[in-house]
Every structure is written in C-alpha cells, then in structure tokens.
C-alpha positions as CSV (number, residue, x, y, z in Angstrom):
1,M,70.5,-61.0,-186.0
2,R,72.2,-58.7,-183.5
3,D,71.9,-60.9,-180.4
4,V,72.3,-64.4,-181.9
5,G,74.3,-63.7,-185.1
6,Q,76.3,-60.8,-183.7
7,C,75.7,-58.8,-186.8
8,S,76.5,-55.1,-186.8
9,P,73.7,-52.5,-187.3
10,A,74.9,-51.8,-190.8
11,M,74.8,-55.5,-191.7
12,I,71.3,-55.8,-190.3
13,T,70.2,-52.9,-192.4
14,T,71.7,-54.5,-195.5
15,L,70.2,-57.9,-194.8
16,L,66.7,-56.4,-194.3
17,L,67.2,-54.5,-197.6
18,V,68.1,-57.7,-199.3
19,L,65.1,-59.4,-197.8
20,G,62.7,-56.7,-199.1
21,G,64.4,-56.5,-202.5
22,S,64.2,-60.2,-203.1
23,G,60.5,-59.7,-203.5
24,V,61.2,-58.6,-207.0
25,L,62.7,-62.0,-207.7
26,G,59.6,-63.6,-206.2
27,S,57.3,-61.5,-208.3
28,L,59.2,-62.6,-211.5
29,L,59.0,-66.3,-210.5
30,F,55.3,-66.0,-209.8
31,S,54.6,-64.4,-213.1
32,H,56.5,-67.0,-215.0
33,Y,55.6,-70.3,-213.3
34,S,52.5,-70.0,-211.0
35,E,49.9,-70.5,-213.8
36,R,51.8,-73.2,-215.7
37,F,52.7,-75.3,-212.7
38,P,50.3,-74.3,-209.8
39,R,50.7,-77.5,-207.8
40,I,54.5,-77.5,-208.0
41,F,54.7,-73.8,-207.4
42,L,52.7,-73.9,-204.2
43,I,54.7,-76.8,-202.7
44,A,58.0,-75.4,-203.8
45,S,57.2,-72.0,-202.3
46,A,56.1,-73.5,-199.0
47,S,59.0,-75.9,-198.9
48,T,61.6,-73.2,-199.5
49,L,60.1,-70.9,-196.8
50,T,60.2,-73.8,-194.3
51,L,63.8,-74.6,-195.2
52,C,64.9,-70.9,-194.8
53,L,63.2,-70.6,-191.4
54,G,64.9,-73.8,-190.2
55,L,68.3,-72.6,-191.3
56,L,68.2,-69.2,-189.7
57,W,69.8,-70.3,-186.4
58,P,72.5,-72.7,-187.8
59,L,73.7,-70.1,-190.2
60,A,73.1,-66.9,-188.1
61,R,76.8,-66.2,-187.7
62,S,77.7,-66.1,-191.4
63,P,76.5,-62.8,-193.0
64,A,77.1,-64.2,-196.5
65,L,75.0,-67.3,-195.9
66,L,72.4,-65.2,-194.1
67,A,72.2,-62.9,-197.2
68,A,71.7,-65.9,-199.4
69,I,68.9,-67.3,-197.1
70,F,67.3,-63.9,-197.0
71,I,67.2,-63.7,-200.8
72,V,65.5,-67.1,-201.0
73,W,63.3,-66.4,-198.0
74,G,62.0,-63.1,-199.3
75,A,61.3,-64.5,-202.8
76,S,59.5,-67.6,-201.5
77,M,57.5,-65.5,-199.0
78,L,56.3,-63.3,-201.8
79,C,55.7,-66.2,-204.2
80,L,53.5,-67.9,-201.6
81,G,51.6,-64.7,-200.8
82,L,50.9,-63.8,-204.4
83,F,49.9,-67.4,-205.2
84,L,47.3,-67.4,-202.3
85,Q,45.9,-64.0,-203.4
86,A,45.6,-65.2,-207.0
87,R,43.9,-68.4,-205.9
88,V,41.4,-66.4,-203.8
89,L,40.6,-64.1,-206.7
90,W,40.3,-67.0,-209.0
91,L,37.9,-68.9,-206.7
92,A,35.8,-65.8,-205.8
93,W,35.9,-63.9,-209.1
94,D,32.3,-62.7,-208.6
95,A,33.0,-61.3,-205.1
96,A,36.6,-60.3,-205.3
97,D,36.4,-57.3,-202.9
98,V,34.8,-59.4,-200.1
99,A,37.2,-62.3,-200.7
100,M,40.3,-60.0,-200.6
101,S,39.0,-58.3,-197.5
102,L,38.6,-61.7,-195.8
103,F,42.0,-62.7,-197.0
104,S,43.7,-59.6,-195.7
105,G,42.0,-59.9,-192.4
106,L,43.1,-63.5,-192.0
107,Y,46.6,-62.5,-193.1
108,N,46.8,-59.9,-190.4
109,V,45.4,-62.3,-187.8
110,G,48.3,-64.6,-188.8
111,I,50.8,-61.8,-188.3
112,G,49.4,-60.9,-184.9
113,A,49.3,-64.6,-183.8
114,G,52.9,-65.0,-185.0
115,A,54.0,-62.0,-183.0
116,L,52.3,-63.3,-179.9
117,L,53.8,-66.8,-180.4
118,G,57.2,-65.2,-181.1
119,G,57.0,-63.2,-177.9
120,L,56.2,-66.3,-175.9
121,V,59.1,-68.2,-177.5
122,V,61.6,-65.5,-176.7
123,T,60.3,-65.2,-173.1
124,H,60.3,-68.9,-172.3
125,A,62.8,-70.5,-174.6
126,G,65.1,-67.8,-176.0
127,L,65.6,-65.7,-179.1
128,E,67.6,-68.4,-180.9
129,W,64.4,-70.6,-181.1
130,I,62.4,-68.2,-183.2
131,G,63.6,-69.6,-186.5
132,L,63.1,-73.2,-185.5
133,T,59.6,-72.5,-184.1
134,G,58.7,-70.7,-187.3
135,G,60.1,-73.6,-189.4
136,A,58.1,-76.1,-187.4
137,L,54.9,-74.1,-188.0
138,A,55.8,-73.7,-191.7
139,L,56.3,-77.5,-191.9
140,L,52.8,-78.1,-190.6
141,S,51.5,-75.6,-193.2
142,L,53.5,-77.4,-195.8
143,I,51.7,-80.6,-195.0
144,G,48.4,-78.8,-195.3
145,A,49.5,-77.2,-198.6
146,A,50.5,-80.6,-199.9
147,Q,47.0,-82.0,-199.1
148,A,45.3,-79.0,-200.6
149,S,47.4,-79.0,-203.7
150,R,45.8,-82.3,-204.8
151,R,42.8,-80.2,-205.8
152,L,44.9,-77.9,-208.0
153,P,45.2,-78.6,-211.7
154,D,48.6,-79.7,-212.9
155,V,48.9,-77.9,-216.2
156,A,52.0,-79.7,-217.2
157,A,50.1,-83.0,-217.0
158,H,46.9,-81.7,-218.7
159,G,48.4,-79.8,-221.5
160,R,49.4,-76.1,-221.6
161,G,48.1,-75.5,-225.1
162,H,44.5,-75.7,-224.1
163,E,42.5,-74.1,-227.0
164,H,39.6,-71.9,-226.5
165,K,37.0,-70.7,-229.0
166,E,35.8,-67.5,-227.5
167,E,37.3,-64.4,-226.0
168,A,38.2,-64.7,-222.3
169,H,37.1,-63.1,-219.1
170,R,37.3,-66.0,-216.7
171,Y,39.8,-68.9,-216.2
172,C,39.5,-72.5,-217.0
173,G,39.4,-74.9,-214.1
174,L,41.7,-77.3,-215.8
175,C,44.6,-75.2,-217.0
176,Q,43.9,-71.7,-215.6
177,L,44.0,-70.2,-219.1
178,P,41.4,-67.7,-220.0
179,C,38.0,-69.3,-220.7
180,K,34.6,-67.7,-221.2
181,A,33.0,-70.7,-219.5
182,G,34.2,-69.3,-216.2
183,I,33.8,-71.2,-213.0
184,K,31.8,-74.1,-214.5
185,G,34.9,-75.0,-216.4
186,C,36.0,-75.1,-220.0
187,P,33.8,-76.7,-222.7
188,D,36.8,-78.6,-223.9
189,L,37.5,-79.9,-220.3
190,K,37.4,-83.6,-221.3
191,T,39.6,-83.2,-224.4
192,P,42.5,-80.8,-223.6
193,K,44.8,-80.3,-226.6
194,A,48.5,-80.2,-225.9
195,T,50.8,-78.1,-228.1
C-alpha cells in the first residue's frame, strides 16, 4: 500500500483497521446464510475473495476504493474460514479436537507457503504482482471449491422446513438442521417437507 498505492502511514493503519473490522460483517453473513445456502455461500465467498485480490493492484491508488475492497475482502475471508471450520466440525463431530488440530495445522502451512511464495514474487517480479498472484491462486481454489460444492446439500432446493421428530444433537446430511440420526442422515431423508 505504501510502495504501490502511495498511501500514508495513517491511511495504511486505517485500511488495516477496516480489514480487521470487516470480519464482524463476515461473521454476521456466516450466521445468517451458511446453513441455509451452503453451496452458494461457499462459491460466493471464494469468488469474492478472488475478485478482491485481483483488484488490489488496479485500485491501489484510490484509498476510497481500497477501503471498499478491504471491507469485502475481510468479510469474505472470514466467511470462507468460518465455513471451512464449520464443515470440518460437521464432518468430524466425533473427533472434533483432532479434526480442528489438523485444520489449524494445514491453515498455518497455507500461511507459511503464501509468505514464501509472496517473497519469491516480490523478489523476482515486483511488489505490484502480489495481488494478481494471490488472485490467480484463489481462482484455482475457486475451481476446486466449485467441484467440491457439488457434494454439499442445497437447502433451498431440498426444503428448509425439514421436520424432525426427536431432540437434536447432530446435523442432518440433507439440510444441515439438527437431527438425532447424526452422520447416517435423517430418517426423513427421502421425503423432506418444505414450509
């Protein structure tokens, strides 16, 4: 931001504060939409993150546009992270501590690999290529997420008002609503009832 966008130290501090604070927006979006529209939510978060990274360089000299990008970037980054954590916990409900340890370890490997790649990009191509390189990697991840999302239930298509007869402690594989049947799926799986 300083070298490419010519931002002042005060502006950089403000933009980083905006980036961190936008996580609140991401948390709100996650709590409202991730369970109802898991497939759409995953693709939308990854797409938005990809777009923001790709726009960093073209819009680097406009503090107002950078602030807007940082708000969307921070929110989408948190949405994606929360979604992945929730999916890991949902899939490994019987070994949540081990699953989250593996998830955290892989997340940190990603951070370290990103820092290494970023250092190589800055050294050999220039600082201005950081955003575009990150956007290209995010685009590859988006393609992978689009393929993986085919396995996610689309609640809007299957009916949100899935009814359950017992108290819940697991989640239904169809609509992700609480279901005592747990990982084997809901007893009403073949006949979801829409409200």
